[in-house]
Structures are given as structure tokens and as C-alpha cells.
C-alpha positions in Angstrom: 0.0 0.0 -0.1 2.9 2.4 0.7 3.9 2.4 -2.9 0.5 3.4 -4.3 -0.1 7.0 -5.4 -2.9 9.1 -4.0 -4.8 8.8 -7.2 -4.5 4.9 -7.1 -5.7 4.8 -3.4 -8.7 7.1 -4.3 -9.5 4.9 -7.3 -9.3 1.8 -5.1 -11.5 3.5 -2.4 -14.1 4.6 -5.1 -14.1 0.9 -6.6 -14.8 -0.5 -3.2 -17.6 1.7 -2.5 -19.2 1.0 -5.8 -18.8 -2.6 -5.1 -20.7 -2.2 -1.9 -23.5 -0.4 -3.6 -26.8 -2.3 -4.1 -27.3 -3.6 -7.7 -30.3 -1.4 -8.2 -28.4 1.8 -7.3 -25.7 0.6 -9.7 -28.3 0.2 -12.5 -29.8 3.5 -11.9 -26.4 5.1 -12.1 -25.4 3.3 -15.2 -28.6 4.1 -17.0 -28.5 7.7 -15.9 -24.9 8.1 -17.2 -26.0 6.4 -20.5 -29.1 8.5 -21.1 -27.6 11.8 -19.8 -25.9 12.7 -23.3 -29.3 12.4 -25.1 -30.9 14.8 -22.4 -28.2 17.3 -22.9 -28.4 17.1 -26.6 -32.2 17.7 -26.5 -31.8 20.5 -24.0 -29.3 22.3 -26.1 -31.4 21.7 -29.4 -34.2 23.4 -27.6 -32.1 26.4 -26.6 -30.9 26.6 -30.3 -34.4 26.6 -31.5 -35.4 29.3 -29.0 -32.4 31.4 -30.1 -33.4 31.0 -33.7 -37.0 32.2 -32.8 -35.6 35.2 -31.1 -33.4 36.0 -34.2 -36.3 35.8 -36.4 -38.4 38.0 -34.2 -35.6 40.6 -34.0 -35.5 40.6 -37.9 -39.2 41.3 -38.1 -38.8 44.0 -35.6 -36.1 45.7 -37.8 -38.5 45.6 -40.7 -41.3 46.9 -38.6 -39.0 49.8 -37.5 -37.9 50.7 -40.9 -41.6 50.9 -42.0 -42.6 53.1 -39.0 -39.6 55.4 -39.6 -40.5 55.6 -43.3 -44.2 56.6 -42.4 -43.2 59.3 -40.0 -40.4 60.6 -42.1 -42.6 61.0 -45.2 -45.3 62.8 -43.1 -43.1 65.1 -41.1 -40.8 66.0 -43.8 -43.6 66.8 -46.1 -45.3 69.0 -43.5 -42.0 70.8 -42.6 -41.2 71.3 -46.2 -44.6 73.1 -46.8 -44.0 75.1 -43.5 -40.4 76.0 -44.7 -41.7 77.3 -47.9 -44.4 79.4 -46.3 -41.9 80.8 -43.8 -39.6 81.8 -46.7 -42.5 83.4 -48.6 -43.8 85.4 -45.5 -40.2 86.5 -44.8 -40.3 88.2 -48.0 -43.8 89.6 -47.8 -45.7 89.3 -44.5 -49.1 89.6 -46.3 -48.5 86.6 -48.6 -51.9 85.2 -48.0 -51.6 82.3 -50.7 -48.5 80.9 -49.2 -50.3 80.9 -45.8 -53.4 79.2 -47.3 -51.3 76.4 -48.9 -49.6 75.5 -45.6 -53.0 75.6 -43.8 -54.2 73.2 -46.4 -51.4 70.9 -45.8 -52.0 70.9 -42.0 -55.9 70.9 -42.3 -56.0 67.1 -42.1 -53.7 66.7 -39.1 -55.5 69.6 -37.2 -58.3 67.2 -36.3 -55.8 65.1 -34.2 -54.4 68.3 -32.4 -51.5 69.0 -34.7 -51.0 72.6 -35.8 -48.4 75.1 -36.8 -47.7 78.8 -36.5 -45.4 81.4 -38.3 -44.1 84.3 -36.2 -42.1 87.5 -37.0 -39.2 88.7 -35.1 -41.4 90.6 -32.7 -43.5 87.6 -32.1 -46.5 88.5 -34.0 -48.6 85.7 -35.6 -48.3 85.8 -39.4 -50.0 82.5 -40.1 -51.6 79.4 -38.4 -52.6 79.4 -34.7 -50.4 79.6 -31.6 -49.1 76.2 -30.4 -50.0 74.8 -27.0 -46.3 74.3 -26.2 -43.3 76.6 -26.3 -41.4 76.5 -29.5 -37.7 75.9 -29.4 -35.5 78.5 -30.6 -34.4 77.6 -34.2 -31.3 78.3 -35.8 -31.5 80.3 -39.0 -30.9 78.3 -42.1 -30.0 75.2 -40.2 -32.9 72.9 -40.7 -35.5 71.8 -38.1 -35.0 72.1 -34.3 -36.7 69.4 -32.2 -38.2 69.6 -28.8 -39.7 66.5 -27.1 -42.4 66.9 -24.6 -42.9 63.5 -22.8 -46.5 62.3 -23.0 -47.6 65.2 -25.2 -45.8 65.3 -28.5 -43.0 67.0 -30.4 -42.4 70.5 -31.4 -40.4 71.4 -34.6 -39.1 74.8 -35.5 -37.6 76.5 -38.3 -36.3 80.0 -39.4 -35.6 81.7 -42.6 -32.0 82.5 -43.5 -32.1 86.2 -42.1 -33.9 85.1 -39.0 -36.8 87.6 -39.5 -39.6 84.9 -39.6 -39.9 81.7 -37.5 -42.1 78.8 -37.9 -43.1 75.9 -35.7 -45.2 72.9 -35.9 -46.7 70.7 -33.0 -47.4 66.9 -33.5 -49.3 65.3 -30.6 -48.7 61.7 -29.4 -52.0 60.3 -30.8 -51.2 61.5 -34.3 -47.6 60.1 -34.3 -48.6 56.9 -32.7 -51.3 56.2 -35.5 -48.8 57.4 -38.2 -46.0 55.2 -36.9 -47.9 52.0 -36.5 -46.5 49.4 -38.7 -48.9 47.4 -40.8 -49.3 43.6 -40.2 -47.1 43.4 -37.2 -49.0 41.4 -34.7 -46.5 41.1 -31.8 -46.6 43.5 -28.7 -43.9 46.2 -29.0 -42.8 49.6 -27.6 -42.2 52.6 -29.8 -40.7 56.0 -28.8 -39.1 59.0 -30.5 -35.8 60.5 -29.2 -32.8 62.6 -30.1 -29.1 62.1 -29.0 -28.9 65.6 -27.6 -31.7 65.1 -25.0 -32.6 62.5 -22.5 -36.4 63.1 -23.2 -38.4 60.2 -24.9 -41.7 60.4 -26.3 -43.4 57.1 -25.9 -45.9 56.3 -28.8 -46.7 52.8 -27.7 -45.8 51.0 -24.5 -45.4 47.4 -23.6 -47.8 45.7 -21.2 -46.7 44.6 -17.8 -43.2 43.4 -18.0 -41.8 40.1 -16.6 -38.5 40.2 -14.8 -37.2 37.3 -16.9 -38.3 38.9 -20.3 -35.8 40.2 -22.8 -36.2 43.4 -24.7 -34.7 43.6 -28.2 -34.2 47.4 -29.2 -34.0 48.5 -32.9 -33.4 52.2 -33.8 -34.1 54.0 -37.2 -33.3 57.6 -38.1 -36.1 59.9 -39.4 -33.8 62.5 -41.2 -35.4 65.4 -39.3 -33.2 67.1 -36.7 -31.5 64.0 -35.5 -35.0 62.6 -34.5 -35.0 58.9 -34.5 -37.6 56.1 -33.8 -36.8 53.3 -31.4 -38.8 50.1 -31.3 -38.5 47.3 -28.6 -40.2 43.9 -28.6 -40.5 41.7 -25.6 -38.8 38.2 -26.0 -40.0 36.0 -23.4 -37.1 33.9 -22.2 -39.0 31.3 -20.1 -42.6 31.2 -21.5 -44.5 28.0 -20.8 -43.9 26.3 -24.0 -40.2 27.2 -23.8 -39.9 26.1 -20.1 -41.8 22.7 -21.0 -39.4 22.3 -24.0 -36.4 22.8 -21.7 -37.5 20.7 -18.8 -39.0 17.9 -20.9 -35.6 16.3 -22.0 -34.5 16.3 -18.3 -37.8 14.9 -17.2 -37.5 12.3 -20.0 -34.0 11.4 -18.7 -35.1 11.0 -15.1 -38.3 9.1 -16.2 -36.3 6.8 -18.5 -33.7 6.0 -15.8 -36.3 5.6 -13.1 -38.6 3.4 -15.2 -35.7 1.2 -16.3 -34.5 0.9 -12.7 -38.1 0.1 -11.5 -38.4 -2.7 -14.2 -35.1 -4.3 -13.4 -35.8 -3.9 -9.5 -39.3 -5.4 -9.8 -38.4 -8.2 -12.5 -34.9 -9.1 -11.4 -33.4 -7.6 -8.2 -36.4 -8.1 -5.9 -37.4 -11.6 -7.1 -33.7 -12.6 -6.6 -33.8 -11.3 -3.1 -37.0 -13.2 -2.5 -35.6 -16.4 -3.8 -32.3 -15.7 -1.8 -34.2 -15.2 1.4 -36.1 -18.5 0.7 -32.8 -20.4 0.1 -31.3 -18.8 3.1 -34.2 -19.9 5.3 -34.0 -23.4 4.0 -33.4 -26.1 6.7 -32.3 -29.7 6.0 -35.5 -31.9 5.7 -37.6 -29.1 4.2 -38.9 -28.4 0.7 -38.6 -24.8 -0.6 -42.3 -23.3 -0.6 -43.6 -23.7 -4.2 -45.9 -20.6 -3.7 -42.8 -18.5 -3.4 -41.4 -19.9 -6.6 -44.7 -19.4 -8.5 -45.0 -15.7 -7.4 -41.7 -14.9 -9.0 -42.4 -12.5 -12.1 -39.5 -13.5 -14.3 -39.7 -16.9 -16.1 -35.9 -17.4 -15.9 -35.8 -16.8 -12.1 -38.9 -19.1 -11.6 -37.0 -21.8 -13.4 -34.1 -21.1 -11.1 -36.4 -21.4 -8.2 -37.8 -24.6 -9.4 -34.2 -25.9 -9.7 -33.5 -25.0 -6.0 -36.7 -26.6 -5.1 -35.9 -29.8 -6.9 -32.5 -29.9 -5.2 -34.1 -29.5 -1.8 -36.3 -32.6 -2.7 -33.4 -34.5 -3.8 -31.5 -33.5 -0.8 -34.4 -34.8 1.4 -34.3 -38.1 -0.3 -30.5 -38.3 0.0 -30.8 -37.5 3.7 -33.5 -40.1 4.2 -31.2 -42.6 2.5 -28.3 -41.7 4.7 -30.5 -41.7 7.8 -31.7 -45.2 6.9 -28.2 -46.4 6.2 -27.1 -44.9 9.5 -30.0 -46.8 11.4 -28.7 -50.1 9.8 -25.0 -49.3 10.4 -26.0 -48.5 14.1 -27.9 -51.7 14.4 -25.1 -53.7 12.9 -22.4 -52.1 15.1 -24.6 -52.7 18.2 -24.9 -56.4 17.2 -21.2 -56.7 16.7 -20.4 -55.0 20.1 -23.0 -57.3 21.7 -21.5 -60.5 20.2 -17.8 -59.2 21.2 -19.1 -58.5 24.8 -20.7 -62.0 24.9 -17.5 -63.6 23.6 -15.4 -61.8 26.0 -17.8 -62.9 28.8 -17.5 -66.5 27.5 -13.7 -66.2 27.4 -13.6 -64.9 31.0 -15.9 -67.8 32.2 -13.7 -70.3 30.5 -10.6 -68.9 32.1 -12.4 -68.9 35.5 -13.4 -72.6 35.2 -9.8 -73.4 34.2 -8.5 -71.4 37.2 -10.7 -73.2 39.6 -9.7 -76.6 38.1 -5.9 -75.9 38.3 -4.1 -77.9 40.9 -0.9 -75.7 40.9 -1.1 -72.6 42.7 1.2 -71.0 40.1 -1.1 -72.0 37.3 -4.2 -70.6 39.2 -2.3 -67.4 39.6 -1.5 -67.2 35.9 -5.3 -68.0 35.1 -6.3 -65.2 37.3 -3.8 -62.7 35.8 -5.2 -63.6 32.3 -8.7 -63.1 33.5 -8.1 -59.8 34.9 -6.9 -58.5 31.6 -9.8 -60.0 29.7 -12.0 -58.4 32.3 -10.4 -55.0 31.7 -11.1 -55.2 28.0 -14.7 -56.4 28.7 -15.3 -53.5 31.1 -14.2 -50.9 28.6 -16.3 -52.5 25.8 -19.3 -52.8 27.9 -19.2 -49.1 28.9 -18.5 -48.1 25.3 -21.6 -50.1 24.2 -23.7 -48.4 26.8 -22.5 -44.9 25.7 -23.1 -45.5 22.0 -26.5 -43.7 21.9 -25.3 -40.4 23.7 -21.8 -40.6 22.0 -20.4 -38.3 24.8 -17.5 -40.5 25.7 -16.8 -43.1 28.3 -16.9 -42.2 32.0 -13.6 -43.1 33.3 -14.8 -43.2 37.0 -17.3 -45.9 36.2 -14.8 -47.9 34.2 -12.1 -47.8 37.0 -14.7 -48.5 39.7 -15.9 -51.6 37.9 -12.4 -52.7 37.0 -11.4 -52.4 40.8 -14.4 -54.5 41.7 -13.4 -57.3 39.2 -9.8 -57.3 40.4 -10.8 -57.5 44.0 -13.2 -60.5 43.1 -10.5 -62.4 41.3 -7.9 -61.9 43.9 -7.0 -64.8 46.2 -9.3 -65.4 49.3 -8.0 -63.9 52.5 -5.4 -61.9 50.7 -6.5 -58.7 52.2 -6.2 -56.7 48.9 -7.4 -53.1 49.4 -8.2 -50.7 46.5 -9.1 -47.1 47.3 -10.6 -44.8 44.6 -10.4 -41.1 44.5 -11.5 -40.4 40.8 -13.0 -37.3 39.5 -15.8 -37.8 36.8 -13.9 -37.4 33.6 -14.9 -38.4 30.0 -12.4 -40.2 27.6 -12.5 -41.8 24.2 -12.6 -45.6 23.8 -9.0 -45.9 22.8 -7.9 -43.8 25.9 -10.1 -46.0 28.1 -8.7 -49.3 26.8 -5.2 -48.1 27.4 -5.9 -46.8 30.9 -7.7 -50.0 31.8 -4.7 -52.1 30.7 -2.2 -49.8 32.3 -4.0 -49.9 35.6 -4.5 -53.7 35.3 -0.7 -54.1 34.8 0.3 -51.8 37.6 -2.1 -53.5 40.1 -0.9 -56.9 38.9 2.6 -55.8 39.6 1.7 -54.6 43.1 -0.4 -57.8 43.8 2.7 -60.0 42.5 5.0 -58.3 45.1 2.5 -58.1 47.9 -0.9 -59.9 47.5 -2.4 -58.1 50.4 -1.1 -54.6 49.7 -3.2 -51.5 49.8 -3.6 -49.6 46.4 -4.7 -46.0 46.1 -6.0 -44.8 42.5 -6.7 -41.0 42.1 -7.5 -38.9 39.2 -7.6 -35.0 39.1 -7.5 -32.2 36.7 -4.0 -31.6 35.0 -2.1 -28.4 34.5 -2.7 -28.4 30.8 -6.2 -27.9 29.5 -7.9 -31.0 28.4 -5.7 -33.4 30.5 -6.2 -35.1 33.8 -3.5 -36.8 36.0 -3.9 -40.4 36.8 -2.0 -41.6 39.9 -1.6 -45.2 41.3 0.4 -45.5 44.5 1.0 -48.5 46.8 3.6 -49.5 49.3 4.5 -52.5 47.1 5.7 -50.2 44.4 8.4 -48.6 46.6 11.9 -49.2 45.4 13.4 -52.7 46.3 15.0 -55.9 44.7 11.6 -57.6 44.3 10.1 -54.7 42.4 13.2 -54.4 40.2 13.1 -58.0 39.5 9.4 -58.0 38.6 10.0 -55.0 36.2 12.9 -56.5 34.6 11.1 -59.6 33.8 8.1 -58.3 31.9 6.1 -55.5 33.5 8.4 -52.6 32.6 8.2 -53.3 28.8 4.4 -53.7 28.9 3.8 -50.6 31.1 6.0 -48.5 28.8 4.2 -49.7 25.7 0.9 -48.7 27.3 2.2 -45.3 28.2 3.2 -44.7 24.7 -0.4 -45.5 23.5 -1.4 -42.6 25.8 1.2 -40.3 24.2 2.6 -39.1 27.5 5.5 -40.0 29.8 4.8 -42.2 32.8 6.6 -41.0 36.0 7.6 -43.6 38.7 8.3 -42.2 42.1 10.4 -45.0 43.6 10.4 -43.4 47.1 6.7 -42.8 47.3 5.8 -45.9 45.4 3.6 -44.2 42.7 3.1 -44.2 39.1 1.7 -41.0 37.5 0.8 -40.1 34.0 -1.3 -37.2 32.2 -4.1 -38.5 29.9 -6.2 -36.5 27.4 -9.9 -36.1 28.4 -12.9 -34.9 26.4 -14.8 -33.3 29.2 -16.4 -33.9 32.7 -19.4 -36.3 33.2 
């Protein structure tokens, strides 16, 4: 791990997290990532369509502004041309009535909307027309028209002749200009106003209805050619109208819906049935058959077939276990029969030896028969206890085995011998092999003691050992104290037999010559 870079460790951590995620979450993430590019493409395609629609609307607005500017320019330029001609004529002759009549004829039609004109001399006397409702701006001699914008009312244009002797002015109200500037065949809502670069005043001819903070206004300006006067039109472009909002959100909703529906279908048809089948298999106990109702309720045909396979396996397992149980019963019955016959055979052998021992005339032969009988009895005792413990299979109770073994040895000892065997054995459980080895070892040691002193006292004890799972078996007797008789008996046969039996117990046998005791640690399987 020390040789990994930070990037490799982060990748490993991320991979581990992904591996721990539920399968449904992984499927949802994979589907979301796969469908996201299509949603992004559809989103930007909708934005592009909206932008093209806005550009088309701006193009229509430019055409409408040019048309409005042209209508205003034709009317205003014509009116101011007539006013300029009359002003020049009255500057030469203040009483030029025909020139005044001509300009009155030009303004006659506009007068119904509130438009008017007037021509004044240097002293401010009215030479032609009617006084205007608004003050006329000071014209510049021979410098074209001078414009004054009066918000919410109209515009005032003024002119003067080359010598500045006569001034003329015309007033055009908002209603007149609004009707004149309206473009034909333009259905969209728009705002139109007149302004000049030299002034911040604007004359609004048409206003937009209530604005939305998210609306975008596209302005278009066109010059009229009269005193730097220009017309400006603005049209509302809604950035987030209901159709546009739906068109933008719809790809995202489709992306979420497609991923969600795909996850739902996979979860319901695959993941959840697999969880149900897994729970049913996990709850399976030997001897049971998987519930067919659970298998039939699975929606996917392939998973139902998998469930039927598990159900078939459970039925096969029941049949197999039934066969094993029947075979075990037969084997147990056969084993019990074998043990029963072995026990009977050992009993027969012991009885035959006992009969021969009673019929023996020589004392040495009788002692030999008794010695053999005690060894057969030791094997029979272990076998009988093992046969009794077969049902529980807990192990042999060494306390019971040693107790019965001691009783048999006392029963086969010579009459009036005074043999005494004292027992101090804790209730330990051992296996059959250990019990046989212990029984033979005790028989050989007791036989050794009896051979040295027939009326000796023998003490057998068994206590817990220092190591876990062991017990200390100790046999002590005054006959086992060091002496020539003991050394001779051991040298003849007992030492080799006792040593061989200790090797079967896989532990060293300690002989205390001063105390007259044998001690060995034996493995135990538990307490009775």
C-alpha cells in the first residue's frame, strides 16, 4: 500500500464503494449516465431553437422599425417642407396670403388630431396659423429643423428663414404620431418611442404591457432624417414562456423518467425476485422443501426456473438425507450387534478362564489364569461401557470404568489376601482408545503390586491436569516402593508392557520409587 499513489488509493476506495452499493443503485447510475448525453443534446437543441426564434423576431422588428420610420419621415418631412416654403415666402412678404393658405391646407387634415403650426415674425406677431399649446424651441437660422420632445404630449419642430426674420413651428401630438408610426401587419406586442441624441427626453408612442423580470427586450433604432430625430422600437422576447420552459425541462424529465422506469422494471423483475429467492434459500433447513408458492410468485420466467431448480435440489436432498439416515440406522444396528457379540464372546472367554483357574491344581497355574482373566475383564469392562454410551456419544466415564475394574480385580484376587483398592477419581470423560489403554495400564500396575505383595493397599486417584484437556492419573502402593523384588518384576516383563501402554497414551509415565507411585497425564474430552 505504501507504494501506491494518492490517485491509485482514491480509485481503489471508489471501486470498493461502488462494489458495496446495491445492484439497483448501480443500474440506476449506469442508466442515468447512458441517457444523460441524449438529455443534454435535446436541452441544447431546444435552446438553439429558442435562439433562432428570437433572431427571427428581431429581424421582423427591424423591418417594422424601418416601416414606421419611413411613415413618420414622409409625413413630417412633407409637413415641414410646406412650413419652410411658407416661412420663406412670408419673410419676403408678411401679407403673402396664398402661401399661408397652402400651408394651412397641408395641416388641415392633421388639425383634427391636435396637430398645428404657426409662423411668427421677429417681434413674435402671428403671421399665419394658430399659436401652439407648447413653447417652440429657438430655431437656428438656415440650419434645418430644431426638435423639442415633450414627454407624454408630443414633439415641437421649429425652423427660421435665412435672415432670422420669420420663425415657424409645428406641433405633432402623441396620438397623431402613434397612429402614423404603427407598422402594418405586425402582430407582436412592442414599444415605440421618439428621441434625440442631444436630449434624454423620450416620447413614448406605444408602451409594452406589464413586464416580466425574466423578459428580454430587443431594441431597434431608425433615423427619421429630421433634426437628429430617430424612432426606437422594442419587442418583448420571453425567455421562459410556458412552451419554452416545458421544452427545456421535458428532456430532463424524460432522462429522469427513463432511468427511473428502467430501474423500476429491473428492480421489480430481477433484483427483488432474486432477493426473495435468496431469502427463501437462506431460510432453508435440511429436511424441508422450498415453498412452491414463493417460486410461483416470482415474475421472471428465468428466475422461476432457477427457483424450481433449487426446489428440485431440496427434494433431492431430502431423499438423499432419508437414505443416509436409513443407512445410519442399519449401520448402528449392525454395530450394536457386533459389540453385543464381542461382549458376549469376552464374557465366555472370561468364564472359561475362570473355570480353568478353579480346576488348576498348581497355585502358580491358578495365579496365571487369574492374571489372564483380569486382563480380559479389563477389556470387557471398557467394551461394555462403550456399548452403553453409543447412543449418547459423549465418551466413556472413566470413573465408572475404573470402579468396575477395581471390583473385578478384588473379586479375582485370592481369598483372605487382604487386598484393598481405594478410589479417588473425578468424573472425567475419555474416548474408547484412551479408556482401553488406561484399563490395561491400571491392570498391569495393580498386577505388579499384587505380585509383590498380595495383601497390599492400592490407592487410585485422578484429578485435573495443569494443561487444558488433561487429567493426572496416579496409582500408589507400598508394594511399588523401590526394592529388589520390584526391580526383578519390572525387569522380567512389567516394565516393557507398562512403557508400551504409556506410549499409547502419548505421555511420559513417571515412577516415584520413594513414594511408590506411578503418575501419567491422559487426554480427556470433558467432565461427566
